[in-house]
N, C-alpha and C positions, 0 to 999 in steps of 0.2 A: 533517597538512597538508591543507588543503581545496582544492577545485578549482572549476572553472567552474560557475556556476549557469546559469539560463535567462535570457538577457538580455531576453526579452520578457515576463517575469512582471510583473504590476502592482506598482509600487513607489512609490505615492503620487503627488502632483501633479506630480512632475518627469517622469513617464513621457510618452512621445510621445502627442500628441492623436490620437484616432481620427478617420479621415477617412471621408466618404461617408455619415455619419448624424448628423443634428442631435440635440442632447441631449434635446430633447423628443419626438423621433420614435421611436415604439416599434419600428417595423420588423417584419419577420417574426419569429415566435417561434422560439427555439432548441428543440432536442430536450429539453433539461433543463427549460425553461419549460413545454413541453407536458406533460412527465411530472409536474411540480409541480401544474399545473392539474388533471390527471386524479386525482392523489392527493388534491387538495383536494375534488374532486367526490365521490369515494368516501367521504372522511371526513365530508363534510356529509350524504350520504345515510345513512350508518350512524348519525350523530348524530340525524337526524330520526326514523329508525326506532326508535332507543332511546328518544327522548322520547315517541313514540306508545305504545310498549310500557309505559313507566313510567306514563303516564296511565291506561291500561287497568288496570294493576295497582293503582294508587291508587284507582280507581273500584270495584274489586272489594269487595263487602261480605263481612265475616267471617261464618262459619257461625253461625246462630242457635242458642243453647242450647235443648235440648228443653223444651217446656212441660209443664204438669201432666198433660195428657191423654196426651201421648206417653210421659212417664215411667211413667204407670200402665199403658199398653199394654205397654211393655217389661217391666215387672215381672210382669204376667200371663203374657206369652209366655215369659219366662224360667222362671217357676215351672212352667208346663205342660211345658216342655222337660225340666226336671230330673225332674219326677214320672214322665214317660213313660220316660225312660232308666233311672231307678232300677228301675221295674218290669221292664224288659227285663233289667237286670243280675241280678235275682233268679232268672231262669230260664235265662240264657245258659250257665251252667256245666254244666247238665244236658243241653244240646243244642248240639253242635258247630256245626251249621248256623246256629242262631240266633246264636251267638257270632260266627261269621264275618260274617254279614250285618250284625250290629250294628256291628262294627268298621269294615266298609266304609262303613256309613252315617255313622259319626262322621267318618271321613276325608273323605267327600264334603261333609258339612256344614262342616267346617273349611276345605276348599278353597274352597267357595262364599263363606264369610265373608271369606276373604283376598282373593279376586278382587273382591268387591264393594267392600271397603275400598280396594284398590289402584286400582280404576276411579274411585271418588269422589275419591281423593287426586290422581290424575293430572289429572282435570278441574279440581279446585280449584287445583292448582299450575301449570296451563298458562300463565297470564299471567306468573308468576315465571320460568318456563323461557324464555319469549320474551325477557324482559328480560335474562336471563343470556346468551342467544345473541347479542343485539345489543351487549351490553357487551363480549364477546370480539371481535366484529367491529370495534367502535369502537376498541378497543386496537390491533388490527392496522392499521387504516387510518390512525389517528393516528400510529402508529410509522412507517408508510411515508411519510406526509406530512412528519413530522419529518426523516426522512432526505433526502427530495427537496429540502426547503428548505436543509438543510445542504450538500447537494451543489451546489445552485445558488450558494450564497454561498462555498463552499470547493471549487473545481473539483479540487483535489488529491486529494479523496476519491474521485473517479471517473475516475482516469487511464486505466484499462483496464476491459474488461468483467468480468474476474475480480475486480479490486479493488472495482468498484462492487457486485457481487453479495455479496462477502464483507463489505464494510463495512456494506451494507444489512442483512444477516442479523444481524451483531453488534449494531448499534444497535437493530434490532427486538427481539432477545432481551432486551437491557437494558431497553428501554422497556416491553415486556410484563411483565417481572419486577417493575419498579417499579409498574406499574399494578395488577397482581394483588395486590401487597403492600398498596398503598394501599386497594384495594377491600376486602380482608380486614379491615384495621384499621378502615375506615369502617363495615363491617357490624357488627363487635363493638361499636364505640362507639354505633351507632344502637340496637342491641339493649339496651344497658345504660341508655341515656337516653330510650328511647321513652316510658315512663310519665311521667317528669319533664317531657318536652317537651309532652305532652298537657295536664298541669296548667298549665305555663307558658303554653301557647296560650290556655287559657281565661282566665287572668289577664290576658294581653295584650289579648285581645279586649274584655274589660270596660274596660281602661284606654283603649283606642282610642275606644270609644263615649263615654266621659266627656270625653276631651281629643283631639278629632279634629285640630285644627291642630298641636298639639305632636307628635302621631304622624306627621303628614305631614313636618314638619321633620326628625324623627329618621330617617324613611325616606330622605329625600334625602341626609342625611349618610352613612347606611349605604351607599347606592348609590355615592357618591363614594369611600368607603373601599374598597369591593370593586373598583372600577375600578383604583385605584392599586395595590392589593394584587396584582391579576392581572398588571399590567404588571411589577411588581418580581419577582414569583415566577417569571416566565418567564425572567428573566436567569440564575439559578442552574441551571435545567433545561437551557438551551442550553449554558451553560458546562460543565456536567457531561457532557452528551452529547459535546461537542467534546473534552473531556479524555479521556473513555473511548476515543474514536476514535483520539486521538493515542497514548495509552499502549498500546492494543491493537495498534498497528502499528509500534511502536518496538523497536529492539534493547534488550534488558534488561541486557546485560552492561556492565561499565565500559568506557569508551573505551580505557583502557590495555590491558585484556585483549583487546578486539577487535583492536587494532593488534598486540599481541604474537602472537596466533594467526595473523594475516595474515603477519607476519614469519616465523613458523615454516613456513608453507606456501611462502613465497617461497624459504626456505632449501632445502626439498625440491626445488623447481624448479631452483634453482642447482646442487644436487648432480646432478640429471639432466642439466643442460647440461654439467657437467664430465665426466660419464661419456661423453656423446656426443663431446665434444672429444677424449677420449683413446681413442676406439675403435681407431684404427690402432696406437696404442702398446700397448694391452692385447691386441690381437688381431693380432699380426704374421704375416707369411708369406703374405699373400693377394696375388694379382696385381692385384686391383681392389677398390675399396670403393665401393659404390653407396648413396646416401642418398636416402631419401624421408621427409622430416621435417615434421610439423605444427609450428606455432609453439608455443613453451612460454610460455603465458600463460593467465591465468584471470581471471574477473570477481570481484573481492573481495566484492561484495555477494551474489553467488550463494553463496559460501562462508559468509559471515556469516548469511545468511538460512537456509541449511540447518542450521547449527549451532544457531541460536536456536530454530528450529522443533523441533529434536530435544532440546535441553537447557534451553531457556528462558534460563537464565543459566549462563555457563561461564567457566572460567579455562584458561590454556594447558595446565596439567598434567592437567586433566580431559578434554581432547579430543585428547590426543596420539595415542592409538590410533586414534581416529576420523579424524583428519587423514591418517594413513597409509592407512587404508582408502579414503578419498575420493581420495587421490592415486593409488593403484593402480588405481582405476576410471577416473580421468580420463586417465591417461597409460599407454600400452602401448608399450614398447620391444622390438622383435623383431629378433634377429640371425639371419639365415638364410644358411647356407653353400651356395653354388651351384657345382657342378663342371660345366664345359662341356668337351667334347672338341673341341679345335681342332687345326689342322694348320699346320705350318711347313715351309718349303722347305729342304732340306739337299742339299749336293753332296758327291760322293765322287770323288776323283782317284786313278787307278791306272795302272800301266804294264804292258803285255802283254809276252809273251816276246820279241817283236821289238823291244822298246824304245820302242814307241809309247805316248804318254800319252793317257789317256781320262778324261773327266769325266762322271759320272752325276748327274742331278738327280731328286729324288723327294720326295714329301710324307710327313712323319712326324707321326703323331698324338701329342698330349700333353694332359694335364689342365690346364685353366685354372681357378684357384680365385678365386671372387668372394664377398665378404661383403656381403650385402644388409642394410642398416640401415634399419628403418622405425619411425617414431614416430607414433602416432595420439593425438590430443587430443580427448576427448569433453567438451563443456561439462557442468558439474555439473547444469544443468537437465535434461539428457537422461537421467540415471540417478537423479535424486533421487526420482521416483515409486516406484522399486523399493526404496528404503531407508526411506521414510517411510510412516506409516499415513495414512488419509484426512484426519484432523484436522490432523496435522502438515503434510501436503502443502498443505492449505488455507492454513495460516498461513505456509508457505514462500512461496507466491505473493503473500500480502499483504505480507510483509516485502520481497520483491523489488520489488514495485510501488511501495512507498513509500520504498525505500532505508533502511528502518529509521528513517525521519525523521532520518537523518544522511547525506544524499547526498554530502556533501563530505568525509566521514571518511577515505576511502581514496584521496583524490585523484581521485575520480570526479565525479559530478554528472549531472544530467539533460541529455540531448541537446537542442540548440536546434532545434526543428522548423520555425522560420520560414526563409524564403528569404534568401539573401544580397542585400544592397541593391545597387542599380545606381548607379554613380558618374557615368554619362553625364549631362552637363548641369549638374553641380555646379561652381560657380565658387568655387575655394578662395581664401581670404583669410588666408594664413598670416602669422605675425608676422615680426619682423626677423631672428630667429635662422635660420641656414641649416640646411636639412634634408639628408637623404641619399636621393635618389631610388632609389639602388641597393637599399637595404634594403626599401623599399616594393615595388619590383618583385619582389624575392625573396619577400616575404610574399604578394603578390597572386598569384604563380605557384602557391601552394598552395591558393588558394580553390577549393572544390569537392572537394578531396582528402579521403578518409576513411581512418582507420586509423593516423594518427600517423607515417607514414613520409614522408620519410626521417629526420626529426629524432629519432624514437624510437631507431633503431639508432645514430645519431650520438651520442646522449647516453648510451646504455647504459640505456635507460629501464626502470624497474621501478615497482611500485605506490607507491613513496614519492616519486616524481618527479611534479610537477604537469604535466598535459597542456599547459596554456597556457604555463607557464614554460619548458617544454622547447621549445615552438615559438618563443617570442620569443628564447631563447638561440641557437637554431639560425640564425635569421634574422640576428642580430648577427654570429655567427661567419662566415656566408657573405658578409657585407658587409665583412669584414676586421677585426672587433673581437674580440679574444680574451676580453674581458670586456664586460658581465657574463655569467657562466655560473651561473645559479641554478636550483635545483630546486623552489623554492617562492616564494610572493609575499611574505608578511609576514616570514618568518624569514631570507630570503636576498636577495630582489629589492630591496625597499625599503631595507634597511640598506646595500646596496652604493651606491645612488645618494646616500643621505644622507651616507655617509662621504666621498664624493667631492664634496660640496657641490653636487650636481646634482639638486635636488628642488623641485617646485612643487606647491602645493595645488590643490584642485579648480577654483579660479577663476583659476589662473595664466593670464595673457593671451597669453604669448609662446611657445606650444607650436609645435613644428616637426615636419614629417614625419620619422618614424623614432623619435620619443620613445616611451617606454613609458607606457602608461596603465593605472593600477591601479584596481580596482573593489572596492566593499564591498557585495556582494549581500545578505548576511545582516543588514546594519545593526548590527553589533556592534563597529564601530570598528577592524576588522582587514581587511586586503586579502585577498580570496579568489579573485581572477581578474585576469589581466593580458593586454593586447593591445598592438598597435602603432598609433600615430597615423598616419593617411594625410594628414590636413589638416583645415581647418575652412572653413565658409562664412560665418562671422561669427555664426551662431546655433547650429550643431551641430558636434560634433567627430566625424569619421569614423575608423573603426578597422578593422584586420584582426585577427581573433581565431581561435585554435584552441580549439574547445569540445570538452569531453570526450565521446568516443564519437560525435562528429558531424563533419561536414565543416568545414573552415576557411571563415569567412564574413566579409563586410564588414557592419559595423553602424554606427549613428549614435546620438548621445545629445545632449540639450540641453547647451549650455555651462554649467558650474557645477552640473550635476545632482548630487543627493545620492547617486546610485549611484556616482559617480566618487570614488575615495579620493584620488587625486593623480597626478602625472606624474613619471616618471623622465626627466630631461632629458639627452639625448646631446650631447656636444661633438664635432661632426664636423669642426672646423677642423684 
């Protein structure tokens, strides 16, 4: 069962027009646009530095081979050195001091030679090291720019500070890895083909001198080819980056396993509720039972995110023991016996020897037994850091921020952070079918309320019942309709209306206040959200909706919008 999406996400041309800013007016920059500009500036600066370093490296002349004079000098110097040290070797075995001094001299000469060679090599390799330094910085800045552009085009990747940081680090690591690999492969290829390219360059230079016009035409064709190739090559890189971001933030287990594990945890909670319901039966003899109970409820995405971070992929049998451990950390049921000394008034009547009756009143102490029942509920987020290592905890926050890219799997969804719309001044132009003002007033009475009460408790809500469907069913019940009572949109809500011949498509013109309105947020041809129609003004349809994890709100949509799946038509006659 899937649940409410965010009604204010962009969904194509049918979405409500933005007011207060002309299409051509850039307006003030957003924080994300500013970040993108800064990332672009850093990438440009690193690219310029890299180009400069490469130019210096290309201009560096290779070391000249030694000439005849230098070779002769080296030969004489080497021969002299060998002759001198051979003479010393002849006498060093007879004199320990000479032997020690000679070895010390050899070590000093070897050290001097190594230092000289090292210094010359460092001077010669300095331009190459500068190129390598700016290549690394270019990789980092381009990776950051790549992320900022993706974040600007796909805001879901930066929903929270934690998720922005984690997504950025992951994409940067992937980008750097690919860049390093490409650089290594390019270096190997360049080394193998360097000589051949030199020969080819000489041949091409001669051909250009002989045929300058033809060479110019070939150069223009090559430039056009490079421009087209760059444009098309950017597409798979962007697609690959987006795919890596999606895969790295998604639940990896099968949906059936995710739902089965969730059902197992709900069963544990149901068992706890049964135990609390039978406290007085199982613990008789107390004068009083006192209850201090937290609500038995959990966030299914916290559980799925925790298990995915811990196991990556899991099945119900693999996590049975871990479910019990998490359950025992989340819920603590404490039974405490309290004995209080209390006093009751008692009377005693007696007759004296003269036959007179007397009544004495006095206080008698007795023990008063109380069973204190306390249930505490700690959210999984509060103790997950103590059960996961640093890397697992990082992934836990990522999965939780993205809902595993399956926000509707558990009947959840992202809260709608936009305000409820104001109906004042709206002139409704409803159709000819009569509506029911009572159900609309009931629904509007819940606007602004958070937490799903009272319709949760009325329905016996659990994680398998859709938040929005529970709300609509409760409103109908309070308006005197025993049906429809559905726990989901596609599997129960729509079939009920269609089986009663009370269904209208998204462009049905004669909707009435109190009709159910179904939405297809994911665009997959299935309803995943439901609300109640307040009325229309001829251009927009106004609704009251219960959004998952958020307050009930009044919203509006263009008539015939692709977001609207259809209408459940109520017969109020």
